[in-house]
Each structure stands twice: as structure tokens, then as C-alpha cells.
GUPAFI-864193 format. One line per field, with one value per residue: residue number from 1; residue in one letter; y, x, z of N, C-alpha, C, CB in turn. Coordinates in nm, 3 decimals, padded with zeros to 5 digits, always signed. Atoms other than C-alpha are relative to their C-alpha. Glycine has a CB too. Layout:
REM residues N
seq = [NUM|...];
type = [A|...];
n_c2 = [Y|...];
n_c1 = [X|...];
n_c3 = [Z|...];
ca_c2 = [Y|...];
ca_c1 = [X|...];
ca_c3 = [Z|...];
c_c2 = [Y|...];
c_c1 = [X|...];
c_c3 = [Z|...];
cb_c2 = [Y|...];
cb_c1 = [X|...];
cb_c3 = [Z|...];
//
This chain:
REM residues 163
seq = [1|2|3|4|5|6|7|8|9|10|11|12|13|14|15|16|17|18|19|20|21|22|23|24|25|26|27|28|29|30|31|32|33|34|35|36|37|38|39|40|41|42|43|44|45|46|47|48|49|50|51|52|53|54|55|56|57|58|59|60|61|62|63|64|65|66|67|68|69|70|71|72|73|74|75|76|77|78|79|80|81|82|83|84|85|86|87|88|89|90|91|92|93|94|95|96|97|98|99|100|101|102|103|104|105|106|107|108|109|110|111|112|113|114|115|116|117|118|119|120|121|122|123|124|125|126|127|128|129|130|131|132|133|134|135|136|137|138|139|140|141|142|143|144|145|146|147|148|149|150|151|152|153|154|155|156|157|158|159|160|161|162|163];
type = [M|T|C|Y|Y|T|D|T|P|G|A|T|Q|T|T|N|A|A|A|N|T|E|N|D|C|F|F|L|A|V|G|A|T|R|N|L|Y|L|M|G|L|F|P|H|G|A|N|A|G|Q|T|Q|I|T|A|T|G|Y|R|V|K|K|W|T|T|T|A|S|S|G|G|T|A|I|T|P|R|P|V|D|P|G|Y|Q|A|A|K|H|T|A|G|F|A|V|G|A|V|T|P|G|T|G|G|P|T|L|L|A|S|I|G|T|G|S|T|S|P|N|G|M|I|W|A|Q|G|S|N|L|D|Q|C|P|L|L|E|A|A|A|T|Q|S|L|D|V|F|S|V|S|G|G|V|S|Q|I|F|E|L|Y|T|T|S|A|E];
n_c2 = [+00.125|+00.004|+00.039|+00.054|-00.039|+00.035|-00.106|+00.080|-00.074|+00.072|-00.024|+00.033|-00.112|+00.035|-00.059|-00.104|+00.041|+00.008|+00.103|-00.037|-00.134|+00.010|-00.076|-00.011|+00.045|+00.022|-00.065|-00.011|-00.125|+00.005|-00.099|-00.097|+00.038|+00.137|+00.051|+00.094|+00.108|+00.085|+00.135|+00.098|-00.037|+00.124|-00.022|+00.116|-00.025|+00.037|+00.004|+00.127|+00.021|-00.057|+00.067|-00.011|+00.001|-00.131|-00.014|-00.135|-00.034|-00.094|-00.068|-00.081|-00.117|-00.098|-00.142|-00.054|-00.141|-00.008|+00.128|+00.015|-00.031|+00.026|+00.133|+00.036|+00.019|+00.129|-00.008|+00.113|+00.086|+00.062|+00.145|+00.024|-00.110|-00.079|-00.097|-00.137|-00.032|-00.025|-00.139|-00.016|+00.000|+00.083|-00.023|+00.074|-00.038|+00.105|-00.030|-00.059|-00.104|-00.117|+00.037|-00.096|-00.059|+00.035|+00.141|+00.093|+00.097|+00.138|+00.081|+00.142|+00.032|+00.138|+00.020|+00.111|+00.035|-00.075|+00.064|+00.074|-00.077|-00.003|-00.086|-00.034|-00.043|-00.047|+00.031|+00.126|-00.028|-00.143|-00.055|-00.116|-00.045|+00.038|-00.066|-00.139|-00.082|-00.145|-00.057|-00.082|-00.140|-00.025|-00.021|+00.104|+00.115|+00.122|+00.022|+00.118|-00.027|+00.121|-00.007|+00.127|+00.006|+00.004|-00.126|+00.002|+00.125|-00.015|+00.057|-00.046|+00.006|-00.060|-00.008|+00.002|-00.106|-00.014|-00.132];
n_c1 = [-00.071|-00.103|-00.134|-00.078|-00.141|-00.091|-00.094|-00.110|-00.125|-00.111|-00.122|+00.014|+00.020|-00.037|+00.074|-00.074|-00.119|+00.043|+00.102|+00.140|+00.025|+00.055|-00.043|+00.098|-00.094|+00.063|+00.131|+00.080|+00.076|+00.107|-00.002|+00.110|+00.123|+00.048|-00.021|-00.111|+00.026|-00.114|+00.054|-00.083|-00.133|-00.078|-00.135|-00.074|-00.129|-00.111|-00.121|-00.072|-00.088|+00.056|-00.039|+00.113|+00.130|+00.064|+00.099|+00.022|+00.141|+00.034|+00.123|+00.057|+00.065|+00.051|-00.015|+00.131|-00.003|-00.091|-00.060|-00.144|-00.076|-00.142|-00.049|-00.021|+00.129|+00.029|+00.102|+00.091|-00.003|+00.130|+00.000|+00.027|-00.061|+00.103|+00.058|-00.052|-00.101|+00.059|+00.019|-00.061|-00.146|-00.052|-00.140|-00.055|-00.134|-00.069|+00.030|+00.132|+00.047|+00.051|+00.138|+00.107|+00.053|+00.138|+00.002|+00.059|+00.098|-00.046|+00.096|-00.034|-00.133|-00.037|-00.140|-00.075|-00.123|-00.114|-00.049|+00.110|+00.104|+00.138|+00.073|+00.135|+00.079|+00.132|+00.103|-00.007|+00.057|+00.019|+00.083|-00.070|+00.067|-00.082|-00.131|-00.018|+00.033|-00.018|+00.085|-00.068|-00.028|-00.028|-00.144|-00.023|-00.079|-00.004|-00.141|-00.042|-00.101|-00.067|-00.043|-00.055|-00.072|-00.139|-00.040|-00.043|+00.039|+00.014|+00.123|+00.048|+00.144|+00.068|+00.144|+00.086|+00.099|+00.097|+00.060];
n_c3 = [-00.011|-00.103|+00.045|-00.111|+00.007|-00.108|-00.039|-00.053|-00.015|+00.064|-00.077|-00.142|-00.091|-00.137|-00.110|-00.071|-00.075|-00.140|-00.014|-00.021|+00.052|+00.135|+00.118|+00.109|+00.103|+00.131|+00.008|+00.121|-00.005|+00.098|+00.108|+00.003|+00.069|-00.027|-00.135|-00.013|-00.094|-00.033|+00.003|-00.067|-00.049|-00.003|-00.052|-00.051|-00.063|+00.088|-00.083|+00.000|-00.115|-00.122|-00.124|-00.092|+00.067|+00.004|+00.107|+00.050|+00.013|+00.107|-00.037|+00.108|-00.058|+00.096|-00.029|+00.038|+00.039|+00.115|+00.035|-00.014|+00.121|-00.014|+00.027|+00.139|+00.067|+00.062|+00.105|-00.012|+00.118|+00.031|+00.008|+00.141|+00.075|+00.065|-00.094|+00.006|-00.101|-00.132|-00.044|-00.132|-00.010|-00.108|-00.030|-00.113|-00.042|-00.074|-00.139|-00.020|+00.092|-00.070|-00.031|+00.019|-00.123|-00.032|-00.042|+00.096|-00.046|+00.019|+00.073|-00.011|-00.050|+00.024|-00.030|+00.059|-00.069|+00.054|+00.122|+00.064|+00.068|-00.047|+00.090|-00.038|+00.115|-00.041|+00.100|+00.072|+00.131|+00.022|-00.106|-00.053|-00.122|-00.114|+00.009|-00.038|+00.115|+00.004|+00.104|+00.100|-00.027|-00.142|-00.026|-00.100|+00.044|-00.078|-00.026|-00.073|-00.102|-00.048|-00.139|-00.044|-00.127|+00.039|+00.063|+00.140|+00.064|+00.145|+00.055|+00.130|+00.008|+00.116|-00.019|+00.117|-00.016|+00.110|+00.020];
ca_c2 = [+08.036|+07.946|+07.928|+07.735|+07.824|+07.712|+07.956|+07.797|+07.975|+07.701|+07.778|+07.657|+07.888|+07.901|+07.956|+08.230|+08.213|+08.252|+07.952|+07.986|+08.318|+08.359|+08.466|+08.596|+08.401|+08.386|+08.582|+08.585|+08.928|+08.957|+09.137|+09.404|+09.202|+08.842|+08.686|+08.476|+08.139|+07.958|+07.595|+07.412|+07.450|+07.187|+07.234|+06.991|+06.990|+06.972|+06.929|+06.658|+06.507|+06.620|+06.540|+06.637|+06.592|+06.915|+07.036|+07.338|+07.502|+07.696|+07.952|+08.096|+08.450|+08.724|+09.087|+09.294|+09.655|+09.641|+09.348|+09.214|+09.297|+09.261|+08.950|+08.772|+08.789|+08.467|+08.447|+08.234|+07.937|+07.838|+07.469|+07.471|+07.672|+07.794|+07.985|+08.362|+08.512|+08.534|+08.859|+08.790|+08.837|+08.630|+08.660|+08.487|+08.547|+08.310|+08.485|+08.723|+08.939|+09.288|+09.214|+09.382|+09.563|+09.509|+09.189|+08.946|+08.700|+08.338|+08.110|+07.780|+07.616|+07.297|+07.138|+06.909|+06.718|+06.867|+06.615|+06.506|+06.618|+06.708|+06.882|+07.055|+07.093|+07.307|+07.239|+06.901|+06.929|+07.267|+07.326|+07.677|+07.725|+07.564|+07.795|+08.109|+08.391|+08.742|+08.952|+09.124|+09.470|+09.428|+09.556|+09.228|+08.924|+08.566|+08.498|+08.187|+08.230|+07.971|+07.892|+07.623|+07.522|+07.454|+07.744|+07.812|+07.502|+07.453|+07.396|+07.431|+07.496|+07.567|+07.658|+07.600|+07.879|+07.969|+08.288];
ca_c1 = [+14.981|+15.199|+15.573|+15.820|+16.182|+16.484|+16.706|+17.043|+17.344|+17.576|+17.826|+17.896|+17.787|+17.875|+17.687|+17.797|+18.138|+17.953|+17.748|+17.368|+17.382|+17.169|+17.293|+17.045|+17.207|+16.954|+16.653|+16.378|+16.227|+15.898|+15.871|+15.623|+15.370|+15.343|+15.295|+15.588|+15.545|+15.827|+15.754|+16.051|+16.375|+16.646|+16.948|+17.223|+17.523|+17.858|+18.106|+18.369|+18.563|+18.324|+18.439|+18.113|+17.748|+17.584|+17.311|+17.228|+16.889|+16.722|+16.456|+16.234|+16.130|+15.938|+16.053|+15.734|+15.847|+16.154|+16.313|+16.661|+16.936|+17.306|+17.512|+17.557|+17.264|+17.107|+16.923|+16.613|+16.625|+16.298|+16.218|+16.078|+16.287|+15.961|+15.863|+15.900|+16.192|+16.126|+15.992|+16.140|+16.501|+16.720|+17.054|+17.281|+17.597|+17.856|+17.800|+17.504|+17.300|+17.175|+16.852|+16.521|+16.309|+15.975|+15.947|+16.075|+15.790|+15.898|+15.723|+15.909|+16.209|+16.383|+16.722|+16.989|+17.277|+17.620|+17.691|+17.345|+17.066|+16.714|+16.439|+16.115|+15.854|+15.549|+15.366|+15.294|+15.238|+15.088|+14.905|+15.030|+14.784|+15.041|+15.329|+15.463|+15.355|+15.461|+15.210|+15.322|+15.473|+15.513|+15.846|+15.903|+16.127|+16.135|+16.472|+16.652|+16.848|+17.108|+17.196|+17.405|+17.534|+17.862|+18.063|+18.118|+17.931|+17.934|+17.610|+17.449|+17.089|+16.850|+16.485|+16.200|+15.952|+15.654|+15.510];
ca_c3 = [+07.457|+07.751|+07.681|+07.899|+07.980|+08.179|+08.364|+08.426|+08.576|+08.449|+08.725|+09.075|+09.353|+09.722|+10.042|+10.279|+10.450|+10.783|+10.893|+10.885|+10.694|+10.380|+10.036|+09.779|+09.496|+09.208|+09.083|+08.823|+08.749|+08.563|+08.228|+08.124|+07.925|+08.055|+08.398|+08.524|+08.697|+08.879|+08.796|+08.941|+09.135|+09.096|+09.324|+09.415|+09.644|+09.466|+09.752|+09.753|+10.042|+10.315|+10.668|+10.837|+10.753|+10.646|+10.415|+10.202|+10.224|+09.944|+10.033|+09.760|+09.850|+09.675|+09.680|+09.664|+09.599|+09.372|+09.193|+09.258|+09.011|+08.951|+08.935|+08.604|+08.363|+08.237|+07.905|+07.964|+07.725|+07.554|+07.596|+07.240|+06.991|+06.838|+07.153|+07.160|+07.349|+07.722|+07.864|+08.209|+08.314|+08.542|+08.714|+08.961|+09.157|+09.295|+09.628|+09.631|+09.391|+09.478|+09.666|+09.595|+09.852|+10.021|+10.220|+10.127|+10.160|+10.212|+09.962|+10.002|+10.164|+10.053|+10.110|+09.970|+10.116|+10.062|+09.785|+09.677|+09.447|+09.534|+09.349|+09.400|+09.134|+09.197|+08.872|+08.725|+08.351|+08.277|+08.607|+08.679|+08.967|+09.200|+09.105|+09.268|+09.037|+08.948|+08.759|+08.440|+08.485|+08.863|+08.995|+09.178|+09.168|+09.288|+09.451|+09.571|+09.894|+09.991|+10.352|+10.522|+10.863|+10.686|+10.546|+10.175|+10.060|+09.682|+09.491|+09.150|+09.057|+08.774|+08.748|+08.508|+08.443|+08.227|+08.083];
c_c2 = [+00.012|-00.047|-00.040|+00.024|-00.068|+00.118|-00.068|+00.083|-00.069|+00.024|-00.047|+00.128|-00.045|+00.066|+00.100|-00.058|-00.004|-00.100|+00.060|+00.144|-00.012|+00.082|+00.003|-00.027|-00.010|+00.074|-00.014|+00.127|+00.001|+00.110|+00.085|-00.056|-00.140|-00.035|-00.100|-00.101|-00.077|-00.141|-00.100|+00.057|-00.130|+00.030|-00.132|+00.045|-00.050|-00.004|-00.138|-00.010|+00.060|-00.081|+00.012|+00.000|+00.141|+00.003|+00.145|+00.018|+00.103|+00.058|+00.086|+00.113|+00.097|+00.141|+00.070|+00.146|+00.025|-00.136|-00.001|+00.029|-00.042|-00.144|-00.019|-00.029|-00.140|+00.026|-00.121|-00.079|-00.062|-00.152|-00.043|+00.116|+00.089|+00.103|+00.138|+00.017|+00.034|+00.150|+00.023|+00.002|-00.086|+00.035|-00.081|+00.060|-00.118|+00.019|+00.052|+00.105|+00.121|-00.024|+00.112|+00.060|-00.040|-00.146|-00.040|-00.095|-00.139|-00.082|-00.149|-00.015|-00.148|-00.016|-00.115|-00.035|+00.074|-00.061|-00.065|+00.092|-00.002|+00.087|+00.030|+00.050|+00.044|-00.048|-00.136|+00.023|+00.150|+00.064|+00.114|+00.054|-00.027|+00.079|+00.138|+00.086|+00.144|+00.052|+00.089|+00.144|+00.032|+00.021|-00.094|-00.109|-00.117|-00.036|-00.131|+00.044|-00.132|+00.022|-00.139|+00.014|-00.012|+00.131|-00.025|-00.134|+00.026|-00.067|+00.053|-00.009|+00.046|+00.002|-00.021|+00.104|+00.001|+00.144|-00.017];
c_c1 = [+00.108|+00.132|+00.082|+00.149|+00.080|+00.094|+00.113|+00.126|+00.118|+00.132|-00.023|-00.013|+00.038|-00.093|+00.091|+00.120|-00.026|-00.114|-00.138|-00.033|-00.045|+00.078|-00.117|+00.080|-00.058|-00.134|-00.062|-00.083|-00.099|+00.017|-00.127|-00.132|-00.053|+00.026|+00.115|-00.033|+00.130|-00.053|+00.084|+00.134|+00.076|+00.142|+00.070|+00.131|+00.111|+00.132|+00.063|+00.083|-00.052|+00.043|-00.108|-00.130|-00.058|-00.098|-00.003|-00.149|-00.017|-00.137|-00.046|-00.078|-00.039|+00.025|-00.122|+00.002|+00.092|+00.066|+00.150|+00.068|+00.145|+00.037|+00.027|-00.135|-00.008|-00.105|-00.091|-00.004|-00.137|+00.014|-00.023|+00.060|-00.100|-00.066|+00.060|+00.111|-00.070|-00.012|+00.068|+00.152|+00.041|+00.147|+00.042|+00.134|+00.060|-00.026|-00.141|-00.031|-00.041|-00.148|-00.099|-00.042|-00.146|-00.012|+00.138|-00.099|+00.052|-00.111|+00.025|+00.140|+00.025|+00.148|+00.059|+00.114|+00.116|+00.056|-00.112|-00.100|-00.131|-00.074|-00.137|-00.069|-00.135|-00.105|+00.026|-00.069|-00.014|-00.091|+00.073|-00.064|+00.084|+00.130|+00.002|-00.008|+00.041|-00.086|+00.081|+00.010|+00.018|+00.150|+00.040|+00.091|-00.021|+00.148|+00.023|+00.114|+00.062|+00.044|+00.051|+00.064|+00.150|+00.035|+00.045|-00.026|-00.028|-00.130|-00.022|-00.151|-00.048|-00.149|-00.071|-00.110|-00.093|-00.048|-00.129];
c_c3 = [+00.107|-00.060|+00.123|-00.023|+00.112|+00.022|+00.075|+00.012|-00.069|+00.070|+00.143|+00.081|+00.140|+00.100|+00.070|+00.075|+00.150|+00.008|+00.028|-00.040|-00.145|-00.101|-00.097|-00.127|-00.141|-00.002|-00.138|+00.016|-00.117|-00.105|+00.000|-00.050|+00.031|+00.145|-00.002|+00.109|+00.023|+00.015|+00.078|+00.040|+00.021|+00.047|+00.030|+00.060|-00.089|+00.075|-00.005|+00.128|+00.129|+00.123|+00.107|-00.081|+00.009|-00.116|-00.046|-00.017|-00.110|+00.033|-00.116|+00.065|-00.110|+00.054|-00.057|-00.047|-00.119|-00.020|+00.029|-00.133|+00.023|-00.028|-00.149|-00.064|-00.062|-00.109|+00.014|-00.132|-00.024|-00.008|-00.144|-00.078|-00.073|+00.091|-00.023|+00.105|+00.130|+00.026|+00.135|-00.010|+00.118|+00.023|+00.121|+00.038|+00.075|+00.149|+00.015|-00.106|+00.084|+00.029|-00.029|+00.133|+00.017|+00.032|+00.047|+00.068|-00.031|-00.065|+00.014|+00.055|-00.021|+00.034|-00.077|+00.093|-00.066|-00.128|-00.080|-00.068|+00.076|-00.098|+00.055|-00.125|+00.053|-00.098|-00.063|-00.135|-00.018|+00.105|+00.070|+00.127|+00.125|+00.010|+00.065|-00.126|+00.022|-00.113|-00.093|+00.046|+00.148|+00.016|+00.113|-00.056|+00.095|+00.014|+00.072|+00.093|+00.041|+00.144|+00.042|+00.137|-00.022|-00.071|-00.143|-00.068|-00.148|-00.046|-00.140|+00.000|-00.137|+00.031|-00.133|+00.025|-00.121|-00.005|-00.080];
cb_c2 = [-00.040|-00.091|+00.117|-00.151|+00.153|-00.132|+00.113|-00.121|+00.018|+00.041|+00.151|-00.084|+00.052|+00.039|-00.110|+00.073|+00.094|+00.140|-00.097|-00.019|+00.091|+00.045|-00.063|+00.145|-00.132|-00.152|+00.146|-00.128|+00.125|+00.013|-00.070|+00.114|+00.010|-00.103|-00.067|+00.073|-00.095|+00.048|-00.047|-00.120|+00.084|-00.068|+00.087|-00.104|-00.067|+00.097|+00.039|-00.014|+00.055|+00.005|+00.056|+00.128|-00.105|+00.115|-00.046|+00.026|+00.051|-00.070|+00.084|-00.086|+00.069|-00.022|+00.059|-00.011|+00.085|+00.111|-00.033|-00.142|+00.152|+00.037|-00.104|-00.122|+00.107|-00.107|+00.007|+00.048|-00.110|+00.056|-00.061|-00.014|-00.055|-00.090|-00.045|+00.104|+00.118|-00.066|+00.034|-00.113|+00.144|-00.151|+00.148|-00.150|+00.128|+00.000|+00.101|+00.061|-00.050|+00.132|-00.040|-00.067|+00.155|+00.036|-00.092|-00.079|+00.025|-00.063|+00.038|-00.070|+00.039|-00.043|-00.023|+00.036|-00.153|+00.009|-00.104|-00.084|-00.052|+00.053|-00.062|+00.106|-00.113|+00.153|+00.109|-00.118|-00.070|+00.024|-00.111|+00.109|-00.067|-00.147|+00.013|+00.021|-00.007|+00.041|+00.079|-00.008|+00.084|-00.119|+00.151|-00.061|+00.037|-00.117|+00.116|-00.116|+00.075|-00.037|+00.048|-00.053|-00.115|-00.122|+00.068|+00.033|-00.061|-00.060|+00.033|-00.084|+00.084|-00.080|+00.137|-00.144|+00.138|-00.097|+00.097];
cb_c1 = [+00.061|-00.042|+00.070|-00.028|+00.015|+00.080|-00.070|+00.025|+00.031|+00.011|+00.040|+00.120|-00.148|+00.145|-00.051|-00.092|+00.117|-00.043|+00.037|-00.036|+00.127|-00.143|+00.128|-00.073|+00.054|-00.020|+00.012|-00.092|+00.094|-00.135|+00.017|+00.039|+00.021|+00.069|-00.130|+00.133|-00.112|+00.075|-00.013|+00.021|-00.008|+00.001|-00.006|+00.024|+00.009|+00.010|-00.032|+00.090|+00.134|-00.154|+00.130|+00.010|-00.097|+00.106|-00.141|+00.077|-00.056|-00.001|+00.018|-00.091|+00.093|-00.152|+00.135|-00.092|+00.044|+00.107|-00.025|+00.036|-00.009|+00.045|-00.098|+00.095|-00.020|-00.051|+00.065|-00.141|+00.106|-00.057|-00.108|-00.154|+00.098|-00.104|+00.022|-00.113|+00.092|+00.084|-00.150|-00.045|+00.055|-00.016|+00.026|+00.016|-00.002|+00.152|+00.098|-00.010|-00.120|+00.021|-00.011|-00.120|+00.015|-00.092|-00.047|+00.108|-00.139|+00.042|+00.001|-00.012|+00.014|-00.030|+00.019|+00.053|+00.024|+00.109|+00.105|-00.071|-00.021|-00.012|-00.010|-00.004|-00.014|-00.002|-00.003|-00.068|-00.137|-00.057|-00.039|+00.006|-00.136|+00.031|+00.040|+00.136|-00.149|+00.152|-00.116|-00.072|-00.110|-00.051|+00.032|-00.134|+00.150|-00.083|+00.058|+00.046|-00.061|+00.123|-00.117|+00.102|-00.050|+00.029|+00.113|+00.147|-00.124|+00.122|-00.121|+00.062|-00.063|+00.030|-00.040|-00.060|+00.070|-00.122|+00.099];
cb_c3 = [-00.137|+00.118|-00.078|+00.017|+00.010|-00.032|+00.089|-00.090|+00.147|-00.144|-00.003|+00.050|-00.005|+00.028|+00.099|+00.097|-00.030|+00.055|+00.112|+00.143|+00.012|+00.001|-00.066|-00.004|+00.038|-00.030|+00.035|-00.023|-00.006|+00.068|-00.134|-00.086|-00.144|-00.094|+00.056|+00.032|-00.052|+00.131|-00.142|-00.087|+00.134|-00.139|+00.127|-00.113|+00.138|-00.117|+00.146|-00.126|-00.029|-00.008|+00.052|+00.088|+00.064|-00.013|+00.047|-00.134|+00.132|-00.142|+00.129|-00.096|+00.102|-00.026|-00.059|+00.114|+00.118|+00.020|-00.147|+00.049|-00.035|+00.138|+00.049|-00.013|-00.109|+00.105|-00.143|+00.038|+00.015|-00.133|+00.093|-00.028|-00.098|-00.056|+00.146|+00.024|-00.047|+00.109|+00.010|+00.093|+00.013|-00.032|+00.024|-00.033|+00.089|-00.031|+00.055|+00.139|-00.088|-00.084|+00.145|-00.068|-00.002|-00.115|-00.116|-00.070|-00.066|+00.135|-00.146|-00.137|+00.150|-00.148|+00.145|-00.143|-00.002|+00.103|+00.033|+00.103|-00.141|+00.149|-00.135|+00.114|-00.107|+00.009|-00.110|+00.081|-00.018|-00.139|+00.101|-00.104|+00.014|-00.006|-00.145|+00.073|-00.030|-00.020|+00.062|-00.135|-00.054|+00.090|+00.037|+00.047|-00.008|-00.066|+00.081|-00.099|+00.123|-00.091|+00.094|-00.101|+00.084|-00.091|+00.080|-00.009|+00.070|-00.074|+00.091|-00.118|+00.109|-00.133|+00.062|-00.025|+00.017|+00.018|-00.074];
//
């Protein structure tokens, strides 16, 4: 049975203090016994009083040799309280997490305005064939990198996942 989860930092994060420089700000690392699918990414800009037009980009990348770590741990929340506890782990940092190794391989890139929402959903319903996947027991992670032409742009995000 497929189980569905949300991974929500619940905190504002910031892009790099240097324009157009990436921060590895969020990761999902697969567990030992179940595949992990990234179903959706929902970021939004949270800046107020902007005096210039800018945007924040979010790049989903896969580390292929070792998974990212560090930052603040997130406990994946089951969508249905009857689901088993998640096998995968997640973490975020206001600035940057400790990145994995091998690659990374770029899987997707989306953007938001500095004060506006946007969203990207890979899977509609339970069609996991469209989702970035990590196989069980792989020492890999799916990471979200933030980047902006503006410096220290504030944003929030959350993801939906399945095992």
C-alpha cells in the first residue's frame, strides 16, 4: 500500500547573500525498505516592501553517491493518521544543509515571484510514474536548491511525497 506524507519546514528560509548563488536548502533521503517519490513542491516568496522585481528559483537535484544531511530534521507527517511512520528522512536549513555527493543531477527547475506563490506537482492522484524517485536503501537524496538574482530573498516551501 502506498502511503503519502508532507514534509514541511514550517520556517522561513533565505536565498544566498550573493546574487545568483545556489543554497542547498532542503532534502529528502530515502529509507532502507521503501522507495521514495517526490510528488509535489510548493514554494512561495515571502518578501515584503520590494523595491525591485526579482524572483526565486527552486532546482530539484538528486545526489547519487551519498545523501545530504544536517540542518534541522523534519518528521514526515502522514496525510492519513492510519499510515505507518515514514521510512524516509527530511531536513532543511535557513541557509544551506550539508550537501551529498555524486552529481548532482538536475531533475526540475521552477520559480516564484519574490512575494507570490507558485507550485509544481509531478503526480496527479496516485500516478507515481511521473515523480522523481529514490530506490529503497540507496544512499541518495532529492534536494531543493534555492537561487535568486536578489540577495537574501525570503521564501517558504513544503513538499508532498509517497512511499
